[in-house]
C-alpha positions in Angstrom: -20.5 8.7 -5.3 -22.4 11.9 -6.9 -20.9 14.9 -6.2 -23.4 18.2 -6.1 -22.3 21.4 -7.5 -21.0 24.2 -5.4 -20.9 27.9 -5.8 -17.9 29.8 -4.8 -19.4 30.8 -1.0 -20.1 27.1 -0.4 -16.6 26.0 -1.6 -15.2 28.8 1.0 -17.4 27.8 3.8 -16.9 23.7 3.0 -13.1 24.2 3.3 -13.3 26.3 6.4 -15.4 23.7 8.1 -13.1 20.8 7.2 -10.0 22.7 8.0 -11.4 23.4 11.9 -12.7 19.9 12.2 -9.5 18.4 11.0 -7.6 20.5 13.5 -10.1 20.2 16.3 -12.0 17.1 16.2 -14.8 19.9 17.3 -18.1 20.2 14.9 -17.7 23.6 13.4 -20.1 26.4 14.6 -20.7 29.7 12.1 -19.5 31.9 14.7 -16.1 30.1 15.0 -15.9 30.1 11.4 -16.7 33.4 10.8 -14.2 34.8 13.9 -11.3 32.3 12.4 -11.0 32.3 8.5 -12.6 36.0 7.7 -14.4 34.7 4.8 -16.2 38.3 4.9 -19.5 37.7 5.5 -21.6 37.2 8.7 -22.0 34.4 11.1 -25.9 34.2 9.8 -24.7 34.3 6.7 -22.1 31.1 7.1 -24.8 29.4 9.1 -27.1 29.5 6.0 -24.6 28.5 3.9 -23.6 25.3 6.1 -27.7 24.6 6.2 -27.1 24.6 2.2 -24.5 22.3 2.5 -26.1 20.1 4.9 -29.0 19.9 2.1 -26.4 18.7 -0.3 -24.8 15.9 1.7 -21.7 17.8 2.3 -22.1 18.1 6.4 -24.1 16.8 9.2 -25.1 17.5 12.8 -23.1 14.7 15.2 -25.9 15.4 17.9 -27.4 18.0 19.1 -24.5 20.5 18.8 -25.0 23.5 16.4 -22.0 22.6 14.8 -21.3 20.5 11.7 -19.1 17.6 10.5 -17.9 17.1 7.0 -19.4 14.0 5.6 -17.3 11.5 3.4 -18.6 13.1 0.2 -17.2 16.4 1.4 -13.7 15.0 2.1 -13.9 13.8 -1.7 -14.6 17.5 -2.9 -12.1 18.8 -0.7 -9.1 16.2 -1.8 -10.6 16.8 -5.5 -11.0 20.1 -6.1 -9.9 22.4 -2.7 -6.7 21.5 -1.2 -3.6 23.1 -2.8 -0.5 20.8 -2.2 2.9 22.6 -0.8 5.7 22.7 -3.8 8.5 23.0 -1.4 10.2 20.5 0.5 8.8 20.2 4.2 11.1 19.7 7.3 8.9 16.3 7.6 9.9 15.4 4.0 13.4 16.1 4.8 13.2 13.8 8.0 11.5 11.3 5.8 14.2 11.2 3.4 17.2 10.7 6.1 15.1 8.0 7.7 14.4 5.3 4.6 17.7 6.4 3.3 19.4 5.1 6.2 17.3 1.8 5.9 20.2 -0.2 4.3 19.5 -1.5 0.6 17.1 -4.8 1.4 13.4 -4.5 -0.3 11.9 -5.4 2.9 13.8 -3.4 5.3 13.2 -0.3 3.1 9.5 -0.8 2.9 9.2 -1.6 6.6 11.3 1.7 7.4 9.3 3.8 5.2 6.1 2.3 6.8 6.9 3.0 10.4 8.2 6.4 9.5 5.6 7.7 7.7 3.3 6.4 10.1 5.2 8.5 12.8 5.8 11.8 10.8 1.6 11.7 9.7 0.6 10.5 12.8 -1.3 7.9 11.2 -0.9 3.9 10.7 1.8 3.7 7.7 1.4 0.6 5.4 3.3 -1.1 2.4 3.2 -4.0 0.3 6.2 -5.6 -1.3 6.3 -5.9 -5.3 4.3 -8.3 -6.7 6.6 -10.4 -8.6 4.9 -11.6 -11.8 6.9 -9.7 -14.1 10.4 -9.9 -12.1 13.1 -11.5 -14.6 15.0 -14.7 -13.2 18.5 -14.3 -13.4 20.2 -17.1 -11.9 18.8 -20.6 -10.3 20.2 -22.5 -7.7 19.8 -25.8 -6.3 21.0 -26.8 -3.1 20.7 -30.1 -1.3 19.4 -30.1 2.3 18.7 -33.7 2.7 19.0 -36.9 0.6 15.3 -36.2 -1.1 15.0 -32.7 -0.1 16.4 -29.6 -2.3 15.9 -25.9 -2.0 15.5 -23.8 -5.2 16.8 -20.2 -4.8 16.1 -17.7 -7.3 17.6 -14.6 -7.8 15.7 -12.0 -9.6 16.7 -8.6 -11.2 17.4 -6.3 -8.9 19.1 -8.4 -6.2 16.0 -10.0 -4.6 15.8 -13.8 -3.9 13.0 -15.9 -3.3 13.5 -19.6 -2.1 11.1 -22.4 -2.3 11.8 -26.3 -1.7 10.7 -29.5 -3.5 10.8 -33.3 -2.7 12.7 -35.0 -4.9 11.7 -39.0 -5.7 14.7 -40.9 -4.4 18.4 -39.6 -3.9 20.1 -37.0 -6.3 23.2 -37.7 -7.3 25.7 -34.6 -7.4 25.8 -34.8 -11.1 22.2 -35.0 -11.7 21.7 -31.8 -9.1 25.0 -30.2 -11.3 22.9 -30.9 -14.6 19.5 -29.9 -13.8 21.2 -26.7 -12.4 22.4 -26.1 -15.8 19.6 -26.8 -17.8 17.4 -24.6 -15.8 19.5 -21.9 -16.0 19.6 -22.3 -20.0 15.9 -22.8 -20.2 14.6 -20.2 -17.4 17.2 -17.5 -17.3 15.9 -14.2 -18.7 12.8 -14.6 -18.6 9.9 -13.5 -16.3 8.2 -15.5 -13.8 5.1 -15.6 -15.1 6.2 -16.4 -18.2 8.1 -19.3 -16.5 5.0 -20.5 -14.7 3.0 -20.4 -17.9 5.3 -22.5 -20.1 7.9 -24.4 -17.7 7.0 -27.8 -19.4 7.2 -26.6 -22.6 10.3 -25.3 -21.9 12.0 -28.3 -20.2 11.2 -30.6 -23.3 13.9 -32.6 -25.1 16.5 -31.5 -22.8 17.9 -34.6 -23.3 19.1 -35.2 -19.2 20.7 -38.5 -18.1 18.0 -40.7 -16.1 19.1 -39.1 -12.5 18.8 -35.9 -14.0 15.4 -36.8 -15.8 13.6 -37.8 -12.6 14.5 -34.4 -11.1 13.4 -32.2 -13.8 10.0 -34.0 -13.9 9.1 -32.8 -10.7 9.5 -29.4 -12.2 7.4 -30.1 -14.9 4.8 -31.8 -12.7 4.8 -29.5 -10.2 6.2 -26.2 -11.6 3.1 -24.1 -11.6 2.7 -24.6 -8.2 6.4 -24.3 -7.5 6.2 -20.5 -9.3 3.2 -19.6 -7.7 4.7 -19.7 -4.2 7.4 -17.9 -5.5 5.6 -14.9 -7.0 3.3 -14.6 -4.3 6.1 -15.7 -1.4 6.5 -12.4 0.9 5.4 -9.9 -1.7 1.6 -10.4 -0.2 3.0 -9.8 3.3 1.5 -6.4 4.3 4.1 -4.2 6.3 2.9 -2.0 9.1 3.9 1.0 11.1 2.9 1.4 14.6 -0.8 1.3 15.3 -0.1 3.1 19.0 0.6 6.8 16.9 -3.6 6.5 16.4 -4.5 5.9 20.3 -4.2 9.7 20.8 -6.6 10.5 18.1 -10.3 11.0 19.2 -11.8 8.5 17.0 -10.0 6.1 18.9 -11.2 6.6 22.2 -13.9 4.0 21.9 -13.0 0.8 22.7 -15.5 0.0 19.5 -13.5 2.1 16.7 -9.9 0.9 18.1 -11.4 -2.9 17.8 -11.8 -2.0 13.9 -8.4 -1.1 13.7 -7.1 -3.8 15.4 -9.6 -6.4 13.2 -8.4 -5.0 10.2 -4.9 -5.2 10.5 -5.5 -8.8 11.3 -6.8 -9.4 8.1 -3.6 -9.3 6.0 -4.6 -11.0 3.1 -7.9 -8.8 2.6 -5.8 -5.7 3.4 -3.2 -7.0 1.2 -5.7 -7.6 -1.9 -6.7 -4.0 -1.1 -3.3 -2.7 -1.6 -2.6 -4.8 -4.5 -5.6 -3.5 -6.7 -3.3 -0.1 -5.9 -0.5 -1.3 -7.5 -0.5 -0.7 -11.0 -2.2 2.6 -10.8 0.2 5.9 -11.2 0.2 8.8 -8.7 -1.9 8.8 -5.6 -5.0 6.8 -4.5 -7.2 8.2 -1.6 -10.5 6.1 -0.8 -12.6 7.7 1.9 -15.1 6.0 4.1 -18.4 4.7 2.4 -16.1 4.4 -0.9 -14.5 1.4 0.1 -17.7 -0.3 0.0 -16.4 -2.5 3.0 -17.7 -2.2 6.3 -14.7 -2.3 8.1 -13.3 0.7 6.7 -16.7 3.1 6.3 -14.3 5.2 9.2 -11.2 5.4 7.2 -9.6 6.7 4.9 -6.6 5.0 2.8 -4.0 6.9 0.9 -1.4 5.2 -0.9 1.0 6.2 -3.9 2.9 3.6 -6.1 6.4 3.0 -6.1 8.3 1.5 -8.7 11.1 -1.6 -8.5 13.2 -2.8 -11.2 10.1 -2.4 -13.5 7.7 -3.8 -10.5 5.3 -1.7 -8.6 4.0 -1.8 -5.0 2.4 0.8 -2.5 3.3 2.8 -0.1 0.9 4.9 2.0 -1.4 5.5 5.1 -4.6 4.3 7.2 -6.3 6.5 9.3 -9.5 8.7 10.2 -11.5 10.2 7.7 -10.7 12.9 9.5 -7.0 14.0 8.6 -4.8 16.3 7.4 -4.8 15.7 3.9 -2.9 18.0 2.5 0.0 17.1 4.5 -0.6 12.8 4.4 -0.8 13.3 0.4 2.7 15.3 0.4 4.1 13.1 2.5 3.0 9.7 1.0 3.8 11.1 -2.6 7.6 12.0 -1.7 8.0 8.2 0.4 6.9 7.1 -2.9 9.4 8.6 -4.7 12.3 8.0 -2.3 11.5 4.2 -2.2 11.7 4.2 -6.4 14.8 6.2 -6.2 16.6 3.2 -3.8 15.1 0.4 -5.6 15.7 1.7 -8.8 
């Protein structure tokens, strides 16, 4: 979106209006701004400046009120050039540290606890997306017989994650053939990424010289390998983990049934939400999208703040979704802190 230039007075008045509206959820008037923020100018001057900001698309009248409300453009200017993030650890950061470090060592457990704790502390909806596994390195592969023709394939990945897929053998597989295929697969596949394996599985399994019983099972991997490893790569990684939506219920934006319905609809379309978050997983640092910047009517009332975390060379995202009226300094600081904690735990 186009960002108009602001002079120093306009910047100070805009910052005051945003801070007032974030804290009170009420349109900000010139007298209230003059009284509370001590800008050194009269209410009449502030009112004129607010009119100028409205002409520049930064503020608007929500109805007949004399006060004004920030637009998405105003929040963008605020986030990009006006806020000052705290440099020292806050009590909320210390609380997050304690809660996330108590989540154990399983990736999903850490992410779920992080999303829940982040949501409660920020009073927004916490969100997390697991790392996509394309670049995860296969350390070991095990075949486990579930029935005469059904076999579980357990993939142990670098960092300790395990993914499982199932295959249907063409007829009963003898124990010796199962052991031989396990050995061949580990010799040819271990040490490579899942993306590399998926792209070259048939070539890797050529000229293995298997026995007749093992050859039939290896052919299943050759014929269906791309689909099998697609399932392993996607698996749980595209599951969005959410905090508690109930923490948003007290916010004025969700007093109307329509806005709450929008939020519920958004959280129910997990694939779309995963796609939104996945685009951010390769972007380092903090990512903030505000209202109409999403180009999605379902998100036009929301801000999404996320940060990348890393886990054994992989990356995912942690963050929050909330109304565009949010305490950006606090949220950005806590989301950044949480991503660093997750990286520390998973690395």
